[in-house]
BALOBA-1460 file (C-alpha; in Angstrom, 3 decimals):
// residues 140
<rec num="1" residu="x" x="-8.598" y="205.908" z="234.886"/>
<rec num="2" residu="x" x="-11.779" y="204.517" z="236.008"/>
<rec num="3" residu="x" x="-13.597" y="205.942" z="239.622"/>
<rec num="4" residu="x" x="-13.379" y="203.472" z="242.417"/>
<rec num="5" residu="x" x="-16.504" y="202.777" z="243.808"/>
<rec num="6" residu="x" x="-17.558" y="202.548" z="247.474"/>
<rec num="7" residu="x" x="-17.060" y="198.927" z="248.978"/>
<rec num="8" residu="x" x="-19.773" y="197.935" z="250.945"/>
<rec num="9" residu="x" x="-17.843" y="198.575" z="254.367"/>
<rec num="10" residu="x" x="-17.595" y="202.620" z="253.827"/>
<rec num="11" residu="x" x="-20.894" y="202.228" z="252.527"/>
<rec num="12" residu="x" x="-21.978" y="200.706" z="255.852"/>
<rec num="13" residu="x" x="-19.440" y="203.026" z="258.017"/>
<rec num="14" residu="x" x="-21.365" y="205.876" z="255.874"/>
<rec num="15" residu="x" x="-24.753" y="204.761" z="256.716"/>
<rec num="16" residu="x" x="-25.148" y="203.632" z="260.516"/>
<rec num="17" residu="x" x="-23.547" y="206.995" z="261.902"/>
<rec num="18" residu="x" x="-26.665" y="209.312" z="260.677"/>
<rec num="19" residu="x" x="-28.433" y="206.435" z="263.124"/>
<rec num="20" residu="x" x="-26.503" y="206.931" z="266.150"/>
<rec num="21" residu="x" x="-26.378" y="209.121" z="268.926"/>
<rec num="22" residu="x" x="-23.500" y="210.828" z="269.456"/>
<rec num="23" residu="x" x="-24.046" y="211.776" z="273.123"/>
<rec num="24" residu="x" x="-23.416" y="207.859" z="273.703"/>
<rec num="25" residu="x" x="-19.987" y="208.348" z="274.919"/>
<rec num="26" residu="x" x="-18.494" y="206.212" z="277.680"/>
<rec num="27" residu="x" x="-21.976" y="205.444" z="279.284"/>
<rec num="28" residu="x" x="-21.721" y="201.726" z="278.249"/>
<rec num="29" residu="x" x="-25.664" y="201.231" z="278.422"/>
<rec num="30" residu="x" x="-26.174" y="204.281" z="276.071"/>
<rec num="31" residu="x" x="-23.897" y="203.060" z="274.004"/>
<rec num="32" residu="x" x="-26.126" y="199.465" z="273.455"/>
<rec num="33" residu="x" x="-28.844" y="201.564" z="273.006"/>
<rec num="34" residu="x" x="-27.152" y="203.865" z="270.955"/>
<rec num="35" residu="x" x="-29.183" y="203.330" z="267.258"/>
<rec num="36" residu="x" x="-32.289" y="206.021" z="267.346"/>
<rec num="37" residu="x" x="-33.665" y="205.074" z="263.762"/>
<rec num="38" residu="x" x="-33.675" y="201.279" z="261.853"/>
<rec num="39" residu="x" x="-31.106" y="200.563" z="259.470"/>
<rec num="40" residu="x" x="-32.361" y="199.907" z="256.145"/>
<rec num="41" residu="x" x="-32.438" y="196.168" z="256.698"/>
<rec num="42" residu="x" x="-34.829" y="196.411" z="260.014"/>
<rec num="43" residu="x" x="-37.133" y="193.716" z="258.910"/>
<rec num="44" residu="x" x="-39.237" y="195.293" z="261.389"/>
<rec num="45" residu="x" x="-39.806" y="198.231" z="258.949"/>
<rec num="46" residu="x" x="-43.340" y="199.265" z="257.527"/>
<rec num="47" residu="x" x="-41.308" y="199.157" z="254.487"/>
<rec num="48" residu="x" x="-40.080" y="195.603" z="254.413"/>
<rec num="49" residu="x" x="-43.070" y="193.707" z="255.371"/>
<rec num="50" residu="x" x="-43.399" y="192.108" z="251.879"/>
<rec num="51" residu="x" x="-40.287" y="190.825" z="251.761"/>
<rec num="52" residu="x" x="-40.314" y="188.710" z="255.059"/>
<rec num="53" residu="x" x="-42.208" y="185.580" z="255.244"/>
<rec num="54" residu="x" x="-45.065" y="186.116" z="257.414"/>
<rec num="55" residu="x" x="-44.480" y="182.998" z="259.997"/>
<rec num="56" residu="x" x="-40.519" y="183.907" z="260.665"/>
<rec num="57" residu="x" x="-41.962" y="187.514" z="261.419"/>
<rec num="58" residu="x" x="-44.782" y="186.103" z="263.778"/>
<rec num="59" residu="x" x="-41.849" y="184.165" z="265.596"/>
<rec num="60" residu="x" x="-40.057" y="187.110" z="265.728"/>
<rec num="61" residu="x" x="-42.391" y="189.376" z="267.179"/>
<rec num="62" residu="x" x="-43.169" y="186.625" z="269.438"/>
<rec num="63" residu="x" x="-39.716" y="186.346" z="270.670"/>
<rec num="64" residu="x" x="-39.425" y="189.920" z="271.297"/>
<rec num="65" residu="x" x="-42.384" y="190.144" z="273.360"/>
<rec num="66" residu="x" x="-41.979" y="187.160" z="275.645"/>
<rec num="67" residu="x" x="-38.052" y="187.622" z="276.243"/>
<rec num="68" residu="x" x="-38.171" y="190.761" z="278.266"/>
<rec num="69" residu="x" x="-34.117" y="189.907" z="279.555"/>
<rec num="70" residu="x" x="-32.968" y="190.095" z="275.953"/>
<rec num="71" residu="x" x="-32.121" y="192.013" z="273.317"/>
<rec num="72" residu="x" x="-32.571" y="192.019" z="269.738"/>
<rec num="73" residu="x" x="-29.110" y="192.788" z="267.944"/>
<rec num="74" residu="x" x="-29.294" y="195.371" z="265.125"/>
<rec num="75" residu="x" x="-29.484" y="193.064" z="261.723"/>
<rec num="76" residu="x" x="-26.677" y="195.377" z="259.716"/>
<rec num="77" residu="x" x="-24.288" y="194.762" z="262.282"/>
<rec num="78" residu="x" x="-25.007" y="191.436" z="262.936"/>
<rec num="79" residu="x" x="-24.293" y="190.348" z="259.838"/>
<rec num="80" residu="x" x="-21.444" y="192.930" z="259.224"/>
<rec num="81" residu="x" x="-19.337" y="192.013" z="261.933"/>
<rec num="82" residu="x" x="-16.247" y="192.051" z="260.145"/>
<rec num="83" residu="x" x="-16.642" y="196.160" z="259.544"/>
<rec num="84" residu="x" x="-16.978" y="196.100" z="263.460"/>
<rec num="85" residu="x" x="-14.379" y="196.818" z="265.789"/>
<rec num="86" residu="x" x="-12.312" y="193.740" z="266.801"/>
<rec num="87" residu="x" x="-10.608" y="193.969" z="270.326"/>
<rec num="88" residu="x" x="-6.651" y="193.131" z="270.209"/>
<rec num="89" residu="x" x="-7.761" y="189.470" z="270.459"/>
<rec num="90" residu="x" x="-9.317" y="189.366" z="267.656"/>
<rec num="91" residu="x" x="-13.219" y="188.936" z="269.029"/>
<rec num="92" residu="x" x="-15.963" y="190.655" z="268.127"/>
<rec num="93" residu="x" x="-16.007" y="193.687" z="270.748"/>
<rec num="94" residu="x" x="-18.943" y="193.822" z="272.854"/>
<rec num="95" residu="x" x="-19.033" y="197.545" z="272.551"/>
<rec num="96" residu="x" x="-19.863" y="197.408" z="268.247"/>
<rec num="97" residu="x" x="-22.969" y="195.696" z="269.285"/>
<rec num="98" residu="x" x="-25.989" y="197.788" z="269.416"/>
<rec num="99" residu="x" x="-30.022" y="196.599" z="270.132"/>
<rec num="100" residu="x" x="-32.314" y="196.793" z="266.871"/>
<rec num="101" residu="x" x="-34.151" y="200.367" z="266.887"/>
<rec num="102" residu="x" x="-36.682" y="198.814" z="265.346"/>
<rec num="103" residu="x" x="-37.053" y="196.144" z="267.653"/>
<rec num="104" residu="x" x="-36.874" y="198.914" z="270.391"/>
<rec num="105" residu="x" x="-39.443" y="201.174" z="268.457"/>
<rec num="106" residu="x" x="-41.925" y="198.203" z="268.339"/>
<rec num="107" residu="x" x="-41.594" y="197.175" z="271.775"/>
<rec num="108" residu="x" x="-41.892" y="200.724" z="272.816"/>
<rec num="109" residu="x" x="-45.768" y="201.064" z="270.616"/>
<rec num="110" residu="x" x="-46.304" y="197.515" z="272.227"/>
<rec num="111" residu="x" x="-45.900" y="199.279" z="275.829"/>
<rec num="112" residu="x" x="-43.452" y="196.330" z="276.596"/>
<rec num="113" residu="x" x="-39.633" y="197.668" z="276.848"/>
<rec num="114" residu="x" x="-37.172" y="195.388" z="277.756"/>
<rec num="115" residu="x" x="-35.675" y="195.426" z="280.893"/>
<rec num="116" residu="x" x="-32.486" y="197.047" z="279.442"/>
<rec num="117" residu="x" x="-34.700" y="199.611" z="278.084"/>
<rec num="118" residu="x" x="-36.236" y="200.120" z="281.009"/>
<rec num="119" residu="x" x="-32.983" y="200.810" z="283.185"/>
<rec num="120" residu="x" x="-31.703" y="203.072" z="280.111"/>
<rec num="121" residu="x" x="-34.698" y="205.221" z="280.624"/>
<rec num="122" residu="x" x="-34.802" y="205.142" z="283.966"/>
<rec num="123" residu="x" x="-30.835" y="206.322" z="284.620"/>
<rec num="124" residu="x" x="-31.728" y="208.160" z="281.784"/>
<rec num="125" residu="x" x="-28.998" y="206.322" z="279.770"/>
<rec num="126" residu="x" x="-31.119" y="207.296" z="277.065"/>
<rec num="127" residu="x" x="-33.422" y="210.293" z="277.045"/>
<rec num="128" residu="x" x="-37.677" y="209.714" z="277.313"/>
<rec num="129" residu="x" x="-37.969" y="210.346" z="273.226"/>
<rec num="130" residu="x" x="-34.793" y="208.672" z="271.929"/>
<rec num="131" residu="x" x="-37.399" y="206.329" z="269.872"/>
<rec num="132" residu="x" x="-39.716" y="208.457" z="268.688"/>
<rec num="133" residu="x" x="-38.457" y="208.964" z="265.516"/>
<rec num="134" residu="x" x="-38.473" y="205.279" z="264.723"/>
<rec num="135" residu="x" x="-41.966" y="204.657" z="266.381"/>
<rec num="136" residu="x" x="-43.146" y="205.689" z="263.010"/>
<rec num="137" residu="x" x="-41.283" y="203.734" z="260.780"/>
<rec num="138" residu="x" x="-42.125" y="200.381" z="262.491"/>
<rec num="139" residu="x" x="-44.906" y="197.999" z="262.450"/>
<rec num="140" residu="x" x="-47.832" y="198.126" z="264.900"/>
């Protein structure tokens, strides 16, 4: 009998909790910012820069810096919605969304956190060092 390999959904389920803040709990703001380190597919990782076309990266950076009221969702969660939680009506559950930790770390390195990040930090929904581990992993 052949050994069953992990399906992509099982791999996804194993990888995400390693990046998540277990303390987020029922706080919706903390839950939205629960990712503490970038996923392996984050386009802002230093190690992925040879994969992304320069123009696309420039546009992404410009969008991040220009839109203070928006949130960049985690690439992995966005592309693997079928593995995320669905509500009873079959719609994508908003509590399954999360801000990209790579984008958050990048914005903090640029001293330009989004409004949501500032609210989460000022209300102590997340601690000040929440993305410190992610900062050295992302581009400057």
